[in-house]
N, CA, C and O atoms as CSV, one atom per row, in Angstrom:
chain,resi,resn,atom,element,x,y,z
A,1,MET,N,N,116.369,101.652,173.410
A,1,MET,CA,C,116.206,102.182,172.383
A,1,MET,C,C,116.124,101.812,171.329
A,1,MET,O,O,116.149,100.597,171.524
A,2,GLY,N,N,116.006,101.990,169.904
A,2,GLY,CA,C,115.834,101.371,168.649
A,2,GLY,C,C,116.916,101.284,167.875
A,2,GLY,O,O,118.018,101.585,168.334
A,3,MET,N,N,116.716,100.744,166.238
A,3,MET,CA,C,117.889,100.725,165.796
A,3,MET,C,C,118.318,102.205,165.555
A,3,MET,O,O,117.623,103.175,165.858
A,4,PRO,N,N,119.815,102.269,164.846
A,4,PRO,CA,C,120.275,103.678,164.632
A,4,PRO,C,C,119.730,103.951,163.680
A,4,PRO,O,O,119.372,102.991,162.997
A,5,ILE,N,N,119.403,105.333,163.173
A,5,ILE,CA,C,118.943,105.533,161.599
A,5,ILE,C,C,119.693,104.979,160.361
A,5,ILE,O,O,119.292,104.428,159.336
A,6,ALA,N,N,120.817,105.288,160.777
A,6,ALA,CA,C,121.480,104.806,159.286
A,6,ALA,C,C,121.285,103.435,158.970
A,6,ALA,O,O,121.335,103.115,157.783
A,7,ASP,N,N,120.999,102.281,160.133
A,7,ASP,CA,C,120.992,101.476,159.642
A,7,ASP,C,C,119.449,100.812,159.250
A,7,ASP,O,O,119.339,99.678,158.784
A,8,ARG,N,N,118.173,101.805,159.546
A,8,ARG,CA,C,117.307,101.926,159.549
A,8,ARG,C,C,116.792,102.015,158.141
A,8,ARG,O,O,115.982,101.326,157.521
A,9,LEU,N,N,117.681,103.330,157.742
A,9,LEU,CA,C,117.685,104.346,156.512
A,9,LEU,C,C,118.165,102.742,155.516
A,9,LEU,O,O,117.603,102.531,154.442
A,10,GLU,N,N,118.882,102.078,155.886
A,10,GLU,CA,C,119.917,101.247,154.811
A,10,GLU,C,C,118.870,99.720,154.491
A,10,GLU,O,O,118.721,99.137,153.417
A,11,LYS,N,N,118.321,99.418,155.724
A,11,LYS,CA,C,117.702,98.640,155.506
A,11,LYS,C,C,116.085,99.089,154.589
A,11,LYS,O,O,115.411,98.311,153.913
A,12,LYS,N,N,115.888,100.117,154.774
A,12,LYS,CA,C,114.561,100.603,153.440
A,12,LYS,C,C,114.814,100.760,152.422
A,12,LYS,O,O,113.871,100.577,151.651
A,13,ARG,N,N,116.243,101.199,151.739
A,13,ARG,CA,C,116.735,101.108,150.730
A,13,ARG,C,C,116.549,99.481,150.692
A,13,ARG,O,O,115.382,99.134,150.510
A,14,THR,N,N,117.257,98.701,150.796
A,14,THR,CA,C,117.426,97.616,150.429
A,14,THR,C,C,115.873,96.849,150.402
A,14,THR,O,O,115.693,95.822,149.749
A,15,LEU,N,N,115.192,97.260,150.909
A,15,LEU,CA,C,113.435,96.195,150.790
A,15,LEU,C,C,112.864,97.159,149.528
A,15,LEU,O,O,112.039,96.675,148.753
A,16,LEU,N,N,113.404,98.734,149.332
A,16,LEU,CA,C,112.479,99.525,148.181
A,16,LEU,C,C,113.430,98.914,146.704
A,16,LEU,O,O,112.891,98.984,145.600
A,17,GLU,N,N,115.019,98.269,146.868
A,17,GLU,CA,C,115.113,97.787,146.013
A,17,GLU,C,C,114.879,96.393,145.283
A,17,GLU,O,O,115.168,96.160,144.110
A,18,TRP,N,N,114.260,95.442,146.255
A,18,TRP,CA,C,113.822,94.314,146.758
A,18,TRP,C,C,112.309,94.125,145.739
A,18,TRP,O,O,112.032,93.148,145.043
A,19,LEU,N,N,111.504,95.370,145.924
A,19,LEU,CA,C,110.493,95.724,145.503
A,19,LEU,C,C,110.134,95.906,144.025
A,19,LEU,O,O,109.263,95.459,143.279
A,20,ARG,N,N,111.381,96.921,143.887
A,20,ARG,CA,C,111.242,97.156,142.472
A,20,ARG,C,C,111.979,96.269,141.585
A,20,ARG,O,O,112.104,96.510,140.384
A,21,TYR,N,N,112.510,95.156,142.211
A,21,TYR,CA,C,113.090,93.868,141.722
A,21,TYR,C,C,111.879,92.797,141.418
A,21,TYR,O,O,111.910,91.947,140.529
A,22,GLN,N,N,110.927,92.995,142.244
A,22,GLN,CA,C,109.252,92.374,142.249
A,22,GLN,C,C,109.156,93.035,141.490
A,22,GLN,O,O,109.818,92.707,140.506
A,23,ALA,N,N,108.351,94.349,141.339
A,23,ALA,CA,C,107.555,95.187,140.677
A,23,ALA,C,C,107.878,94.524,139.146
A,23,ALA,O,O,107.037,93.915,138.484
A,24,ALA,N,N,109.373,94.792,138.702
A,24,ALA,CA,C,109.903,94.477,137.307
A,24,ALA,C,C,109.403,93.273,137.355
A,24,ALA,O,O,108.291,93.220,136.832
A,25,VAL,N,N,109.921,91.942,137.924
A,25,VAL,CA,C,109.498,90.754,137.418
A,25,VAL,C,C,108.209,90.434,137.432
A,25,VAL,O,O,107.938,89.399,136.824
A,26,THR,N,N,107.016,91.204,138.118
A,26,THR,CA,C,105.475,90.854,137.742
A,26,THR,C,C,104.939,91.452,136.977
A,26,THR,O,O,103.833,91.194,136.502
A,27,GLU,N,N,106.043,92.891,136.579
A,27,GLU,CA,C,105.332,93.386,135.110
A,27,GLU,C,C,105.764,92.551,133.898
A,27,GLU,O,O,105.114,92.286,132.887
A,28,ARG,N,N,107.042,92.191,134.243
A,28,ARG,CA,C,107.376,91.016,132.398
A,28,ARG,C,C,106.180,89.800,133.256
A,28,ARG,O,O,105.746,89.550,132.131
A,29,GLU,N,N,105.588,89.170,133.893
A,29,GLU,CA,C,105.315,87.935,133.957
A,29,GLU,C,C,103.662,88.609,133.524
A,29,GLU,O,O,102.861,87.737,133.188
A,30,VAL,N,N,103.196,89.887,133.516
A,30,VAL,CA,C,101.802,90.161,133.316
A,30,VAL,C,C,101.746,90.613,131.347
A,30,VAL,O,O,100.986,90.297,130.431
A,31,ARG,N,N,102.722,91.293,131.430
A,31,ARG,CA,C,103.270,91.049,129.938
A,31,ARG,C,C,102.828,89.878,129.022
A,31,ARG,O,O,102.077,89.888,128.047
A,32,ASP,N,N,103.507,88.870,129.612
A,32,ASP,CA,C,103.783,87.821,128.789
A,32,ASP,C,C,102.626,86.894,128.806
A,32,ASP,O,O,102.512,86.097,127.875
A,33,LEU,N,N,101.306,86.926,130.260
A,33,LEU,CA,C,100.382,86.812,130.149
A,33,LEU,C,C,99.358,87.308,128.960
A,33,LEU,O,O,98.721,86.516,128.265
A,34,GLU,N,N,99.305,88.567,128.847
A,34,GLU,CA,C,98.564,89.348,128.293
A,34,GLU,C,C,99.055,88.814,126.650
A,34,GLU,O,O,98.141,88.759,125.827
A,35,GLN,N,N,100.489,88.423,126.175
A,35,GLN,CA,C,100.473,88.319,125.291
A,35,GLN,C,C,100.127,86.695,124.671
A,35,GLN,O,O,100.280,86.455,123.473
A,36,GLN,N,N,99.649,85.640,125.646
A,36,GLN,CA,C,99.128,84.507,125.972
A,36,GLN,C,C,97.620,85.143,125.631
A,36,GLN,O,O,97.201,85.103,124.475
A,37,VAL,N,N,97.213,85.448,126.190
A,37,VAL,CA,C,95.640,85.870,125.982
A,37,VAL,C,C,95.661,86.257,124.778
A,37,VAL,O,O,94.721,85.817,124.116
A,38,ALA,N,N,96.509,87.039,124.136
A,38,ALA,CA,C,96.431,87.201,122.913
A,38,ALA,C,C,96.322,86.446,121.983
A,38,ALA,O,O,95.383,86.335,121.195
A,39,GLU,N,N,97.551,85.738,122.048
A,39,GLU,CA,C,97.464,84.742,120.950
A,39,GLU,C,C,96.627,83.739,120.849
A,39,GLU,O,O,96.159,83.290,119.803
A,40,GLU,N,N,96.365,83.262,122.278
A,40,GLU,CA,C,94.755,81.852,122.154
A,40,GLU,C,C,93.919,82.753,121.733
A,40,GLU,O,O,93.306,82.361,120.740
A,41,SER,N,N,93.607,83.927,122.120
A,41,SER,CA,C,92.325,84.992,120.843
A,41,SER,C,C,92.332,84.918,119.163
A,41,SER,O,O,91.390,84.694,118.402
A,42,ARG,N,N,93.679,85.177,118.883
A,42,ARG,CA,C,94.181,84.988,117.642
A,42,ARG,C,C,93.539,83.607,117.505
A,42,ARG,O,O,92.365,83.640,117.137
A,43,ARG,N,N,94.211,82.070,117.786
A,43,ARG,CA,C,93.839,80.989,117.462
A,43,ARG,C,C,92.565,80.662,117.320
A,43,ARG,O,O,92.100,80.099,116.330
A,44,ARG,N,N,91.792,81.091,118.563
A,44,ARG,CA,C,90.272,80.674,118.607
A,44,ARG,C,C,89.813,81.518,117.292
A,44,ARG,O,O,89.030,80.857,116.610
A,45,GLU,N,N,89.995,82.345,116.951
A,45,GLU,CA,C,89.927,83.146,115.616
A,45,GLU,C,C,89.946,82.621,114.459
A,45,GLU,O,O,88.867,82.517,113.874
A,46,VAL,N,N,90.737,82.315,114.041
A,46,VAL,CA,C,91.623,81.380,112.892
A,46,VAL,C,C,90.826,80.107,112.868
A,46,VAL,O,O,90.363,79.563,111.865
A,47,ALA,N,N,90.720,79.659,114.276
A,47,ALA,CA,C,90.168,78.110,114.386
A,47,ALA,C,C,88.261,78.603,113.811
A,47,ALA,O,O,87.449,77.840,113.287
A,48,ARG,N,N,88.143,79.482,114.019
A,48,ARG,CA,C,86.355,79.752,113.968
A,48,ARG,C,C,86.117,80.045,112.631
A,48,ARG,O,O,85.008,79.758,112.181
A,49,ARG,N,N,87.290,80.775,111.612
A,49,ARG,CA,C,87.342,81.022,110.374
A,49,ARG,C,C,87.681,79.931,109.794
A,49,ARG,O,O,87.321,79.898,108.617
A,50,GLU,N,N,88.226,79.032,110.153
A,50,GLU,CA,C,88.709,77.663,109.304
A,50,GLU,C,C,87.198,76.512,109.665
A,50,GLU,O,O,87.176,75.463,109.021
A,51,GLN,N,N,86.410,76.694,110.346
A,51,GLN,CA,C,85.110,75.787,110.646
A,51,GLN,C,C,84.162,76.634,109.679
A,51,GLN,O,O,83.136,76.046,109.335
A,52,GLY,N,N,84.322,77.731,109.263
A,52,GLY,CA,C,83.033,78.656,109.007
A,52,GLY,C,C,83.219,78.347,107.186
A,52,GLY,O,O,83.888,77.477,106.630
A,53,TRP,N,N,82.367,79.403,106.603
A,53,TRP,CA,C,81.999,79.440,105.646
A,53,TRP,C,C,81.430,80.902,105.001
A,53,TRP,O,O,80.517,81.313,105.716
A,54,VAL,N,N,81.669,81.696,103.999
A,54,VAL,CA,C,81.963,82.944,103.404
A,54,VAL,C,C,81.012,83.291,101.988
A,54,VAL,O,O,81.418,82.748,100.960
A,55,VAL,N,N,80.185,83.872,101.911
A,55,VAL,CA,C,79.942,84.263,100.723
A,55,VAL,C,C,80.316,85.688,100.112
A,55,VAL,O,O,80.052,86.789,100.595
A,56,SER,N,N,81.043,85.374,98.848
A,56,SER,CA,C,81.417,86.733,98.636
A,56,SER,C,C,80.559,86.994,97.288
A,56,SER,O,O,80.030,86.213,96.497
A,57,ALA,N,N,80.632,88.350,97.342
A,57,ALA,CA,C,79.791,89.232,96.209
A,57,ALA,C,C,80.262,88.715,94.686
A,57,ALA,O,O,81.419,88.326,94.528
A,58,PRO,N,N,79.449,88.727,93.733
A,58,PRO,CA,C,79.807,88.538,92.589
A,58,PRO,C,C,81.068,89.423,92.126
A,58,PRO,O,O,81.033,90.464,92.781
A,59,ARG,N,N,82.375,89.410,91.085
A,59,ARG,CA,C,83.135,89.882,91.226
A,59,ARG,C,C,82.895,90.958,89.547
A,59,ARG,O,O,83.643,91.812,89.071
A,60,THR,N,N,81.894,90.563,89.172
A,60,THR,CA,C,81.287,91.525,87.538
A,60,THR,C,C,79.935,91.666,87.798
A,60,THR,O,O,79.435,91.304,88.863
A,61,ASP,N,N,79.291,92.187,86.858
A,61,ASP,CA,C,77.811,92.645,86.924
A,61,ASP,C,C,76.904,91.044,86.598
A,61,ASP,O,O,75.798,90.834,87.096
A,62,GLU,N,N,77.549,90.137,85.779
A,62,GLU,CA,C,77.218,89.028,84.981
A,62,GLU,C,C,77.773,87.858,86.160
A,62,GLU,O,O,77.638,86.661,85.910
A,63,GLY,N,N,78.153,88.135,86.940
A,63,GLY,CA,C,79.005,86.668,87.885
A,63,GLY,C,C,77.694,86.559,89.074
A,63,GLY,O,O,76.690,87.215,89.350
A,64,ARG,N,N,78.321,85.417,89.531
A,64,ARG,CA,C,77.334,84.925,90.291
A,64,ARG,C,C,78.474,84.993,92.037
A,64,ARG,O,O,79.704,85.043,92.001
A,65,PRO,N,N,77.497,84.972,93.596
A,65,PRO,CA,C,78.399,84.948,94.358
A,65,PRO,C,C,79.340,83.546,94.549
A,65,PRO,O,O,78.862,82.566,93.978
A,66,ILE,N,N,80.297,83.378,95.097
A,66,ILE,CA,C,81.473,82.600,95.078
A,66,ILE,C,C,81.185,81.869,96.642
A,66,ILE,O,O,81.319,82.710,97.531
A,67,LEU,N,N,80.898,80.779,97.049
A,67,LEU,CA,C,81.138,79.965,98.616
A,67,LEU,C,C,82.911,80.030,98.693
A,67,LEU,O,O,83.645,79.556,97.826
A,68,HIS,N,N,83.330,80.665,99.824
A,68,HIS,CA,C,84.796,80.547,100.286
A,68,HIS,C,C,84.534,79.110,101.787
A,68,HIS,O,O,83.478,78.746,102.306
A,69,ARG,N,N,85.769,78.709,102.024
A,69,ARG,CA,C,85.820,78.571,103.467
A,69,ARG,C,C,86.126,79.622,103.991
A,69,ARG,O,O,86.430,80.528,103.216
A,70,GLY,N,N,86.169,79.932,105.603
A,70,GLY,CA,C,86.232,81.260,105.879
A,70,GLY,C,C,87.769,81.712,105.931
A,70,GLY,O,O,88.129,82.885,106.031
A,71,ASN,N,N,88.641,80.573,105.846
A,71,ASN,CA,C,90.214,80.968,105.687
A,71,ASN,C,C,90.567,81.135,104.447
A,71,ASN,O,O,91.762,81.048,104.168
A,72,CYS,N,N,89.796,81.356,103.640
A,72,CYS,CA,C,90.327,81.476,102.330
A,72,CYS,C,C,90.784,82.982,102.031
A,72,CYS,O,O,90.188,83.982,102.432
A,73,ALA,N,N,91.900,82.967,101.289
A,73,ALA,CA,C,92.746,84.149,101.013
A,73,ALA,C,C,92.018,85.431,100.095
A,73,ALA,O,O,92.082,86.657,100.180
A,74,LEU,N,N,91.156,84.290,98.999
A,74,LEU,CA,C,90.484,84.991,98.222
A,74,LEU,C,C,89.711,86.004,98.689
A,74,LEU,O,O,89.913,87.207,98.522
A,75,ARG,N,N,88.460,85.276,99.519
A,75,ARG,CA,C,87.732,85.406,100.623
A,75,ARG,C,C,87.875,87.645,100.880
A,75,ARG,O,O,87.157,88.645,100.868
A,76,ALA,N,N,89.528,87.169,101.100
A,76,ALA,CA,C,89.475,88.573,101.983
A,76,ALA,C,C,90.043,89.262,100.858
A,76,ALA,O,O,89.858,90.475,100.959
A,77,LYS,N,N,90.665,88.928,99.828
A,77,LYS,CA,C,90.699,89.822,98.294
A,77,LYS,C,C,89.770,90.496,97.694
A,77,LYS,O,O,89.855,91.711,97.516
A,78,TYR,N,N,89.001,89.940,97.401
A,78,TYR,CA,C,87.345,90.267,96.609
A,78,TYR,C,C,86.300,90.473,97.772
A,78,TYR,O,O,85.100,90.468,97.494
A,79,GLY,N,N,86.735,90.655,99.081
A,79,GLY,CA,C,85.649,91.162,100.565
A,79,GLY,C,C,84.664,90.031,100.304
A,79,GLY,O,O,84.679,89.437,99.225
A,80,ALA,N,N,83.540,89.627,101.580
A,80,ALA,CA,C,83.315,88.876,101.653
A,80,ALA,C,C,82.092,89.216,103.108
A,80,ALA,O,O,82.484,89.835,104.098
A,81,GLY,N,N,80.828,88.764,103.006
A,81,GLY,CA,C,80.157,88.797,103.936
A,81,GLY,C,C,80.553,88.300,105.619
A,81,GLY,O,O,81.664,88.248,106.146
A,82,GLU,N,N,79.236,87.981,106.182
A,82,GLU,CA,C,79.756,86.966,107.605
A,82,GLU,C,C,80.096,85.847,107.478
A,82,GLU,O,O,80.086,85.277,106.387
A,83,LEU,N,N,80.458,85.320,108.545
A,83,LEU,CA,C,80.998,84.061,108.440
A,83,LEU,C,C,79.754,83.240,109.143
A,83,LEU,O,O,79.266,83.386,110.264
A,84,LEU,N,N,79.389,82.252,108.001
A,84,LEU,CA,C,78.415,81.474,108.209
A,84,LEU,C,C,78.394,79.894,108.501
A,84,LEU,O,O,79.248,79.260,107.880
A,85,ASP,N,N,77.532,79.146,109.369
A,85,ASP,CA,C,77.658,78.094,109.865
A,85,ASP,C,C,76.796,77.195,109.012
A,85,ASP,O,O,75.936,77.896,108.480
A,86,ILE,N,N,76.664,75.794,108.629
A,86,ILE,CA,C,75.916,75.317,108.162
A,86,ILE,C,C,74.430,75.299,107.158
A,86,ILE,O,O,73.952,74.768,106.155
A,87,GLU,N,N,74.162,76.175,108.115
A,87,GLU,CA,C,72.308,76.603,108.492
A,87,GLU,C,C,72.386,77.743,107.373
A,87,GLU,O,O,71.532,77.968,106.515
A,88,GLY,N,N,73.506,78.361,107.554
A,88,GLY,CA,C,73.835,79.808,106.552
A,88,GLY,C,C,74.030,79.282,105.546
A,88,GLY,O,O,73.173,79.439,104.677
A,89,VAL,N,N,75.135,78.506,105.261
A,89,VAL,CA,C,75.112,77.919,103.996
A,89,VAL,C,C,74.057,77.287,103.063
A,89,VAL,O,O,73.938,77.499,101.856
A,90,LEU,N,N,73.500,76.676,103.647
A,90,LEU,CA,C,72.263,76.141,103.008
A,90,LEU,C,C,70.701,77.743,102.689
A,90,LEU,O,O,69.790,77.987,101.898
A,91,GLY,N,N,71.283,78.293,103.811
A,91,GLY,CA,C,70.300,79.534,103.243
A,91,GLY,C,C,70.892,80.463,102.270
A,91,GLY,O,O,70.260,81.284,101.605
A,92,ALA,N,N,72.100,80.273,102.247
A,92,ALA,CA,C,72.793,81.137,100.769
A,92,ALA,C,C,72.719,80.275,99.466
A,92,ALA,O,O,72.595,80.798,98.358
A,93,VAL,N,N,72.809,78.806,99.676
A,93,VAL,CA,C,72.176,78.297,98.459
A,93,VAL,C,C,70.539,78.401,97.708
A,93,VAL,O,O,70.212,78.457,96.522
A,94,GLU,N,N,69.934,78.397,98.649
A,94,GLU,CA,C,68.538,79.253,98.750
A,94,GLU,C,C,68.416,80.373,97.926
A,94,GLU,O,O,67.810,80.551,96.869
A,95,GLU,N,N,69.297,81.282,98.806
A,95,GLU,CA,C,68.883,82.568,98.240
A,95,GLU,C,C,69.847,82.745,96.560
A,95,GLU,O,O,69.608,83.341,95.509
A,96,TYR,N,N,70.596,82.168,96.888
A,96,TYR,CA,C,71.413,82.213,95.274
A,96,TYR,C,C,71.515,80.743,94.645
A,96,TYR,O,O,72.406,79.893,94.654
A,97,PRO,N,N,70.400,80.794,94.170
A,97,PRO,CA,C,70.868,79.180,93.189
A,97,PRO,C,C,71.787,79.162,92.333
A,97,PRO,O,O,71.843,78.020,91.878
A,98,GLY,N,N,72.809,80.056,91.703
A,98,GLY,CA,C,73.389,79.871,91.038
A,98,GLY,C,C,74.911,79.833,91.877
A,98,GLY,O,O,75.891,80.038,91.161
A,99,LEU,N,N,75.137,79.611,93.194
A,99,LEU,CA,C,76.346,79.469,93.536
A,99,LEU,C,C,77.240,78.823,93.362
A,99,LEU,O,O,77.127,77.616,93.144
A,100,GLU,N,N,78.720,79.628,93.423
A,100,GLU,CA,C,79.667,79.161,92.368
A,100,GLU,C,C,80.470,78.324,93.972
A,100,GLU,O,O,80.133,78.680,95.102
A,101,MET,N,N,81.004,77.764,93.842
A,101,MET,CA,C,82.187,77.527,94.954
A,101,MET,C,C,83.695,77.617,94.332
A,101,MET,O,O,84.165,76.921,93.433
A,102,CYS,N,N,84.414,78.832,95.178
A,102,CYS,CA,C,85.703,78.728,95.034
A,102,CYS,C,C,86.913,77.574,94.788
A,102,CYS,O,O,87.261,76.798,95.678
A,103,GLU,N,N,87.395,77.589,93.662
A,103,GLU,CA,C,88.244,76.266,93.410
A,103,GLU,C,C,89.535,76.464,93.913
A,103,GLU,O,O,90.381,75.596,93.700
A,104,VAL,N,N,89.896,77.746,94.720
A,104,VAL,CA,C,91.340,78.008,95.260
A,104,VAL,C,C,90.887,77.220,97.150
A,104,VAL,O,O,91.764,77.046,97.996
A,105,CYS,N,N,90.032,77.028,97.285
A,105,CYS,CA,C,89.789,77.312,98.864
A,105,CYS,C,C,88.889,75.348,98.853
A,105,CYS,O,O,89.119,74.449,99.662
A,106,ALA,N,N,88.471,75.331,98.334
A,106,ALA,CA,C,87.522,74.067,97.896
A,106,ALA,C,C,86.517,74.026,98.951
A,106,ALA,O,O,86.790,73.120,99.739
A,107,PRO,N,N,85.497,74.637,99.257
A,107,PRO,CA,C,84.848,74.090,100.342
A,107,PRO,C,C,83.925,73.020,100.154
A,107,PRO,O,O,83.336,72.573,101.138
A,108,TRP,N,N,83.715,72.532,98.967
A,108,TRP,CA,C,83.089,71.522,99.126
A,108,TRP,C,C,83.341,70.084,99.972
A,108,TRP,O,O,82.504,69.235,100.279
A,109,GLY,N,N,84.781,70.112,100.237
A,109,GLY,CA,C,85.394,69.029,101.285
A,109,GLY,C,C,85.084,69.299,102.375
A,109,GLY,O,O,85.314,68.393,103.176
A,110,SER,N,N,84.489,70.495,102.924
A,110,SER,CA,C,84.474,70.683,104.328
A,110,SER,C,C,82.707,70.582,104.834
A,110,SER,O,O,82.086,70.470,105.890
A,111,LEU,N,N,82.406,70.699,103.400
A,111,LEU,CA,C,80.419,70.900,103.390
A,111,LEU,C,C,80.246,69.060,103.417
A,111,LEU,O,O,79.108,68.614,103.557
A,112,GLY,N,N,81.152,68.312,103.308
A,112,GLY,CA,C,80.659,66.648,102.898
A,112,GLY,C,C,80.601,65.934,101.527
A,112,GLY,O,O,80.264,64.776,101.282
A,113,ILE,N,N,81.029,66.952,100.663
A,113,ILE,CA,C,79.955,66.895,99.409
A,113,ILE,C,C,81.036,66.779,98.280
A,113,ILE,O,O,82.095,67.404,98.356
A,114,ASP,N,N,80.726,65.950,97.223
A,114,ASP,CA,C,81.762,66.026,96.187
A,114,ASP,C,C,81.694,67.630,95.269
A,114,ASP,O,O,80.902,68.570,95.338
A,115,LYS,N,N,82.941,67.384,94.413
A,115,LYS,CA,C,83.486,68.968,94.064
A,115,LYS,C,C,82.152,68.308,92.849
A,115,LYS,O,O,81.815,67.219,92.385
A,116,PRO,N,N,81.727,69.785,92.751
A,116,PRO,CA,C,80.416,70.356,91.987
A,116,PRO,C,C,81.271,70.270,90.263
A,116,PRO,O,O,82.303,70.806,89.857
A,117,ALA,N,N,80.339,69.405,89.630
A,117,ALA,CA,C,81.159,69.676,88.082
A,117,ALA,C,C,80.663,71.267,87.722
A,117,ALA,O,O,79.796,71.960,88.254
A,118,PRO,N,N,81.589,71.544,86.585
A,118,PRO,CA,C,81.480,72.825,86.314
A,118,PRO,C,C,80.510,72.936,84.775
A,118,PRO,O,O,80.558,72.371,83.682
A,119,ALA,N,N,79.663,73.972,85.397
A,119,ALA,CA,C,78.890,73.965,84.369
A,119,ALA,C,C,79.029,75.073,83.093
A,119,ALA,O,O,79.472,76.221,83.100
A,120,PRO,N,N,78.431,74.200,81.925
A,120,PRO,CA,C,79.142,75.303,80.604
A,120,PRO,C,C,79.128,76.522,80.918
A,120,PRO,O,O,78.076,77.055,81.271
A,121,GLY,N,N,80.467,77.298,80.840
A,121,GLY,CA,C,80.382,78.719,81.100
A,121,GLY,C,C,80.601,79.173,82.677
A,121,GLY,O,O,81.006,80.316,82.891
A,122,ARG,N,N,80.308,78.193,83.883
A,122,ARG,CA,C,80.182,78.379,84.867
A,122,ARG,C,C,80.938,77.625,85.770
A,122,ARG,O,O,80.366,76.896,86.580
A,123,PRO,N,N,82.383,77.732,85.719
A,123,PRO,CA,C,82.808,76.383,86.335
A,123,PRO,C,C,82.425,76.689,88.068
A,123,PRO,O,O,82.100,77.746,88.608
A,124,GLY,N,N,82.592,75.460,88.587
A,124,GLY,CA,C,82.591,75.417,89.960
A,124,GLY,C,C,80.960,75.698,90.107
A,124,GLY,O,O,80.769,75.843,91.314
A,125,GLU,N,N,79.758,75.832,89.424
A,125,GLU,CA,C,78.486,75.814,90.103
A,125,GLU,C,C,78.073,74.587,90.855
A,125,GLU,O,O,78.213,73.404,90.542
A,126,VAL,N,N,77.385,75.278,92.203
A,126,VAL,CA,C,76.607,74.139,93.046
A,126,VAL,C,C,75.756,73.759,92.913
A,126,VAL,O,O,74.972,74.465,92.278
A,127,GLU,N,N,75.347,72.646,93.300
A,127,GLU,CA,C,74.067,71.524,93.467
A,127,GLU,C,C,73.963,71.087,94.377
A,127,GLU,O,O,74.807,70.217,94.595
A,128,PHE,N,N,72.917,71.345,95.521
A,128,PHE,CA,C,73.063,70.677,96.558
A,128,PHE,C,C,71.406,69.640,96.378
A,128,PHE,O,O,70.347,69.798,95.771
A,129,PRO,N,N,72.037,68.506,97.364
A,129,PRO,CA,C,70.493,67.722,97.077
A,129,PRO,C,C,69.311,68.204,98.206
A,129,PRO,O,O,68.171,67.744,98.142
């Protein structure tokens, strides 16, 4: 004959308690891993913005578009278009000959060019070779 019912019940309760503990541990590990995935994704996006450039629209009717680093705070404040790579920047220079460079984020350094001399009445105007 088998184990008494009371003993079997006690074993099943012990097993259920252990399974609940294991489920709680696994849920915590899943949450931790999800947080790590989210943090890695956030870091990749920050790195992508840091390696790119953005052209923001002129702030006034007489203004000119401004080139920013992808992570520039002013870019977010004044709104900007999509993130550009170097080819996109060269295209923007062709499209907007009077393109200015942001004095805050200094995109000329990441482009490997010298700081542009400010034009009369237009500080930070860009001239590419």
